[in-house]
mmCIF file of the C-alpha atoms, coordinates in Angstrom:
data_MODEL
# 
_entry.id   MODEL 
# 
loop_
_atom_site.group_PDB 
_atom_site.id 
_atom_site.type_symbol 
_atom_site.label_atom_id 
_atom_site.label_alt_id 
_atom_site.label_comp_id 
_atom_site.label_asym_id 
_atom_site.label_entity_id 
_atom_site.label_seq_id 
_atom_site.pdbx_PDB_ins_code 
_atom_site.Cartn_x 
_atom_site.Cartn_y 
_atom_site.Cartn_z 
_atom_site.occupancy 
_atom_site.B_iso_or_equiv 
_atom_site.pdbx_formal_charge 
_atom_site.auth_seq_id 
_atom_site.auth_comp_id 
_atom_site.auth_asym_id 
_atom_site.auth_atom_id 
_atom_site.pdbx_PDB_model_num 
ATOM 1   C CA . PRO A 1 1   ? -23.263 -94.155 47.614 1.00 0.00 ? 1   PRO A CA 1 
ATOM 2   C CA . ALA A 1 2   ? -19.765 -94.986 46.009 1.00 0.00 ? 2   ALA A CA 1 
ATOM 3   C CA . ASP A 1 3   ? -19.081 -91.100 45.970 1.00 0.00 ? 3   ASP A CA 1 
ATOM 4   C CA . ALA A 1 4   ? -19.936 -90.872 49.673 1.00 0.00 ? 4   ALA A CA 1 
ATOM 5   C CA . GLN A 1 5   ? -17.510 -93.445 50.053 1.00 0.00 ? 5   GLN A CA 1 
ATOM 6   C CA . ARG A 1 6   ? -14.678 -92.220 48.428 1.00 0.00 ? 6   ARG A CA 1 
ATOM 7   C CA . LEU A 1 7   ? -15.529 -88.404 50.250 1.00 0.00 ? 7   LEU A CA 1 
ATOM 8   C CA . ALA A 1 8   ? -15.552 -90.179 53.549 1.00 0.00 ? 8   ALA A CA 1 
ATOM 9   C CA . PHE A 1 9   ? -12.056 -91.177 52.789 1.00 0.00 ? 9   PHE A CA 1 
ATOM 10  C CA . LEU A 1 10  ? -11.145 -87.682 53.041 1.00 0.00 ? 10  LEU A CA 1 
ATOM 11  C CA . GLY A 1 11  ? -12.304 -87.795 57.145 1.00 0.00 ? 11  GLY A CA 1 
ATOM 12  C CA . LEU A 1 12  ? -10.051 -91.047 57.172 1.00 0.00 ? 12  LEU A CA 1 
ATOM 13  C CA . LEU A 1 13  ? -7.495  -89.455 56.109 1.00 0.00 ? 13  LEU A CA 1 
ATOM 14  C CA . GLU A 1 14  ? -7.479  -86.023 58.329 1.00 0.00 ? 14  GLU A CA 1 
ATOM 15  C CA . ASN A 1 15  ? -7.437  -88.840 61.227 1.00 0.00 ? 15  ASN A CA 1 
ATOM 16  C CA . ILE A 1 16  ? -4.245  -90.636 59.396 1.00 0.00 ? 16  ILE A CA 1 
ATOM 17  C CA . ILE A 1 17  ? -2.736  -87.212 59.193 1.00 0.00 ? 17  ILE A CA 1 
ATOM 18  C CA . ALA A 1 18  ? -3.467  -86.498 62.845 1.00 0.00 ? 18  ALA A CA 1 
ATOM 19  C CA . ASN A 1 19  ? -2.387  -89.424 64.023 1.00 0.00 ? 19  ASN A CA 1 
ATOM 20  C CA . ARG A 1 20  ? 1.030   -89.646 61.968 1.00 0.00 ? 20  ARG A CA 1 
ATOM 21  C CA . ILE A 1 21  ? 1.721   -85.731 63.351 1.00 0.00 ? 21  ILE A CA 1 
ATOM 22  C CA . ALA A 1 22  ? 0.993   -87.160 66.973 1.00 0.00 ? 22  ALA A CA 1 
ATOM 23  C CA . ASP A 1 23  ? 2.702   -90.449 66.906 1.00 0.00 ? 23  ASP A CA 1 
ATOM 24  C CA . GLN A 1 24  ? 5.742   -89.359 64.331 1.00 0.00 ? 24  GLN A CA 1 
ATOM 25  C CA . PRO A 1 25  ? 6.372   -92.657 63.346 1.00 0.00 ? 25  PRO A CA 1 
ATOM 26  C CA . GLU A 1 26  ? 9.901   -93.668 62.008 1.00 0.00 ? 26  GLU A CA 1 
ATOM 27  C CA . GLY A 1 27  ? 10.278  -92.870 58.749 1.00 0.00 ? 27  GLY A CA 1 
ATOM 28  C CA . SER A 1 28  ? 6.717   -91.057 58.433 1.00 0.00 ? 28  SER A CA 1 
ATOM 29  C CA . TYR A 1 29  ? 6.937   -88.260 55.449 1.00 0.00 ? 29  TYR A CA 1 
ATOM 30  C CA . THR A 1 30  ? 3.779   -86.522 56.991 1.00 0.00 ? 30  THR A CA 1 
ATOM 31  C CA . ALA A 1 31  ? 5.216   -86.304 60.132 1.00 0.00 ? 31  ALA A CA 1 
ATOM 32  C CA . ARG A 1 32  ? 8.873   -84.711 58.684 1.00 0.00 ? 32  ARG A CA 1 
ATOM 33  C CA . LEU A 1 33  ? 6.871   -82.624 56.562 1.00 0.00 ? 33  LEU A CA 1 
ATOM 34  C CA . PHE A 1 34  ? 4.651   -81.138 59.350 1.00 0.00 ? 34  PHE A CA 1 
ATOM 35  C CA . ALA A 1 35  ? 7.983   -80.821 61.804 1.00 0.00 ? 35  ALA A CA 1 
ATOM 36  C CA . GLU A 1 36  ? 9.244   -78.628 59.075 1.00 0.00 ? 36  GLU A CA 1 
ATOM 37  C CA . GLY A 1 37  ? 6.700   -75.846 59.488 1.00 0.00 ? 37  GLY A CA 1 
ATOM 38  C CA . PRO A 1 38  ? 3.818   -74.009 57.440 1.00 0.00 ? 38  PRO A CA 1 
ATOM 39  C CA . GLY A 1 39  ? 6.872   -72.712 55.310 1.00 0.00 ? 39  GLY A CA 1 
ATOM 40  C CA . ARG A 1 40  ? 7.685   -75.727 53.792 1.00 0.00 ? 40  ARG A CA 1 
ATOM 41  C CA . ILE A 1 41  ? 4.338   -77.439 53.558 1.00 0.00 ? 41  ILE A CA 1 
ATOM 42  C CA . ALA A 1 42  ? 3.537   -74.034 51.358 1.00 0.00 ? 42  ALA A CA 1 
ATOM 43  C CA . GLN A 1 43  ? 6.657   -74.897 49.278 1.00 0.00 ? 43  GLN A CA 1 
ATOM 44  C CA . LYS A 1 44  ? 5.403   -78.080 48.682 1.00 0.00 ? 44  LYS A CA 1 
ATOM 45  C CA . ILE A 1 45  ? 1.902   -77.012 47.593 1.00 0.00 ? 45  ILE A CA 1 
ATOM 46  C CA . GLY A 1 46  ? 3.274   -74.526 45.271 1.00 0.00 ? 46  GLY A CA 1 
ATOM 47  C CA . GLU A 1 47  ? 5.445   -77.209 43.774 1.00 0.00 ? 47  GLU A CA 1 
ATOM 48  C CA . GLU A 1 48  ? 2.616   -79.648 43.478 1.00 0.00 ? 48  GLU A CA 1 
ATOM 49  C CA . GLY A 1 49  ? 0.249   -76.924 41.762 1.00 0.00 ? 49  GLY A CA 1 
ATOM 50  C CA . VAL A 1 50  ? 2.603   -76.339 39.529 1.00 0.00 ? 50  VAL A CA 1 
ATOM 51  C CA . GLU A 1 51  ? 3.053   -80.088 38.526 1.00 0.00 ? 51  GLU A CA 1 
ATOM 52  C CA . THR A 1 52  ? -0.595  -80.288 38.438 1.00 0.00 ? 52  THR A CA 1 
ATOM 53  C CA . ALA A 1 53  ? -0.832  -77.270 36.139 1.00 0.00 ? 53  ALA A CA 1 
ATOM 54  C CA . LEU A 1 54  ? 1.408   -79.343 33.702 1.00 0.00 ? 54  LEU A CA 1 
ATOM 55  C CA . ALA A 1 55  ? -0.013  -82.674 34.062 1.00 0.00 ? 55  ALA A CA 1 
ATOM 56  C CA . ALA A 1 56  ? -3.584  -80.793 33.217 1.00 0.00 ? 56  ALA A CA 1 
ATOM 57  C CA . VAL A 1 57  ? -1.781  -79.893 29.828 1.00 0.00 ? 57  VAL A CA 1 
ATOM 58  C CA . THR A 1 58  ? 0.878   -82.649 29.606 1.00 0.00 ? 58  THR A CA 1 
ATOM 59  C CA . ARG A 1 59  ? -0.217  -86.266 31.029 1.00 0.00 ? 59  ARG A CA 1 
ATOM 60  C CA . ASP A 1 60  ? -3.095  -88.383 30.929 1.00 0.00 ? 60  ASP A CA 1 
ATOM 61  C CA . ASP A 1 61  ? -6.090  -88.817 33.383 1.00 0.00 ? 61  ASP A CA 1 
ATOM 62  C CA . ALA A 1 62  ? -4.394  -90.977 35.520 1.00 0.00 ? 62  ALA A CA 1 
ATOM 63  C CA . GLY A 1 63  ? -1.327  -88.665 35.618 1.00 0.00 ? 63  GLY A CA 1 
ATOM 64  C CA . LEU A 1 64  ? -3.336  -85.712 36.349 1.00 0.00 ? 64  LEU A CA 1 
ATOM 65  C CA . LEU A 1 65  ? -5.451  -87.403 39.319 1.00 0.00 ? 65  LEU A CA 1 
ATOM 66  C CA . GLY A 1 66  ? -1.810  -88.515 40.623 1.00 0.00 ? 66  GLY A CA 1 
ATOM 67  C CA . GLU A 1 67  ? -1.200  -84.859 40.649 1.00 0.00 ? 67  GLU A CA 1 
ATOM 68  C CA . CYS A 1 68  ? -4.357  -83.630 42.223 1.00 0.00 ? 68  CYS A CA 1 
ATOM 69  C CA . ALA A 1 69  ? -4.174  -86.303 45.103 1.00 0.00 ? 69  ALA A CA 1 
ATOM 70  C CA . ASP A 1 70  ? -0.264  -85.098 45.784 1.00 0.00 ? 70  ASP A CA 1 
ATOM 71  C CA . LEU A 1 71  ? -1.750  -81.214 46.103 1.00 0.00 ? 71  LEU A CA 1 
ATOM 72  C CA . LEU A 1 72  ? -4.804  -82.222 47.998 1.00 0.00 ? 72  LEU A CA 1 
ATOM 73  C CA . TYR A 1 73  ? -2.651  -84.104 50.420 1.00 0.00 ? 73  TYR A CA 1 
ATOM 74  C CA . HIS A 1 74  ? -0.222  -81.285 50.969 1.00 0.00 ? 74  HIS A CA 1 
ATOM 75  C CA . VAL A 1 75  ? -3.262  -78.948 51.382 1.00 0.00 ? 75  VAL A CA 1 
ATOM 76  C CA . MET A 1 76  ? -4.483  -81.379 53.911 1.00 0.00 ? 76  MET A CA 1 
ATOM 77  C CA . VAL A 1 77  ? -1.330  -81.540 55.905 1.00 0.00 ? 77  VAL A CA 1 
ATOM 78  C CA . LEU A 1 78  ? -1.291  -77.104 55.595 1.00 0.00 ? 78  LEU A CA 1 
ATOM 79  C CA . LEU A 1 79  ? -4.554  -76.974 57.356 1.00 0.00 ? 79  LEU A CA 1 
ATOM 80  C CA . LYS A 1 80  ? -3.739  -79.318 59.722 1.00 0.00 ? 80  LYS A CA 1 
ATOM 81  C CA . SER A 1 81  ? -0.956  -76.872 60.641 1.00 0.00 ? 81  SER A CA 1 
ATOM 82  C CA . ARG A 1 82  ? -3.227  -73.881 61.034 1.00 0.00 ? 82  ARG A CA 1 
ATOM 83  C CA . ASN A 1 83  ? -5.700  -76.045 63.000 1.00 0.00 ? 83  ASN A CA 1 
ATOM 84  C CA . LEU A 1 84  ? -8.256  -75.933 60.241 1.00 0.00 ? 84  LEU A CA 1 
ATOM 85  C CA . GLU A 1 85  ? -10.028 -78.833 58.388 1.00 0.00 ? 85  GLU A CA 1 
ATOM 86  C CA . LEU A 1 86  ? -10.873 -79.774 55.053 1.00 0.00 ? 86  LEU A CA 1 
ATOM 87  C CA . GLY A 1 87  ? -14.204 -79.465 56.065 1.00 0.00 ? 87  GLY A CA 1 
ATOM 88  C CA . ASP A 1 88  ? -13.668 -75.914 57.015 1.00 0.00 ? 88  ASP A CA 1 
ATOM 89  C CA . VAL A 1 89  ? -12.788 -75.481 53.025 1.00 0.00 ? 89  VAL A CA 1 
ATOM 90  C CA . VAL A 1 90  ? -15.932 -77.359 52.424 1.00 0.00 ? 90  VAL A CA 1 
ATOM 91  C CA . ALA A 1 91  ? -18.104 -74.475 54.563 1.00 0.00 ? 91  ALA A CA 1 
ATOM 92  C CA . GLU A 1 92  ? -16.457 -71.479 52.943 1.00 0.00 ? 92  GLU A CA 1 
ATOM 93  C CA . LEU A 1 93  ? -17.167 -73.309 49.635 1.00 0.00 ? 93  LEU A CA 1 
ATOM 94  C CA . ARG A 1 94  ? -20.867 -73.387 50.718 1.00 0.00 ? 94  ARG A CA 1 
ATOM 95  C CA . SER A 1 95  ? -21.170 -69.797 52.022 1.00 0.00 ? 95  SER A CA 1 
ATOM 96  C CA . ARG A 1 96  ? -19.984 -68.536 48.720 1.00 0.00 ? 96  ARG A CA 1 
ATOM 97  C CA . HIS A 1 97  ? -22.418 -70.606 46.791 1.00 0.00 ? 97  HIS A CA 1 
ATOM 98  C CA . LEU A 1 98  ? -25.501 -69.520 48.837 1.00 0.00 ? 98  LEU A CA 1 
ATOM 99  C CA . ALA A 1 99  ? -23.925 -66.043 48.758 1.00 0.00 ? 99  ALA A CA 1 
ATOM 100 C CA . ARG A 1 100 ? -24.498 -65.807 45.155 1.00 0.00 ? 100 ARG A CA 1 
ATOM 101 C CA . ALA A 1 101 ? -27.651 -67.670 44.574 1.00 0.00 ? 101 ALA A CA 1 
# 
């Protein structure tokens, strides 16, 4: 149940991202990043990916978790920019697993 609640937050976060993009509230990082386009979002993913890799070998667990959270958030924004969802990624992972089972 606790894990399910944590994972369910990802669906809520997808809705928050979609709302920020649609409503464009003043000062919203999400709305600004989305408006800058997929190229800028991809650049941020590259930066966050490097920071995550570095954190894996140079920081404590809290630092690594923070970088992973940043990376996942940016991936979710990129998916939204392509009209895709995190559920699509999960379906791809499941399909790969079933193909190997």
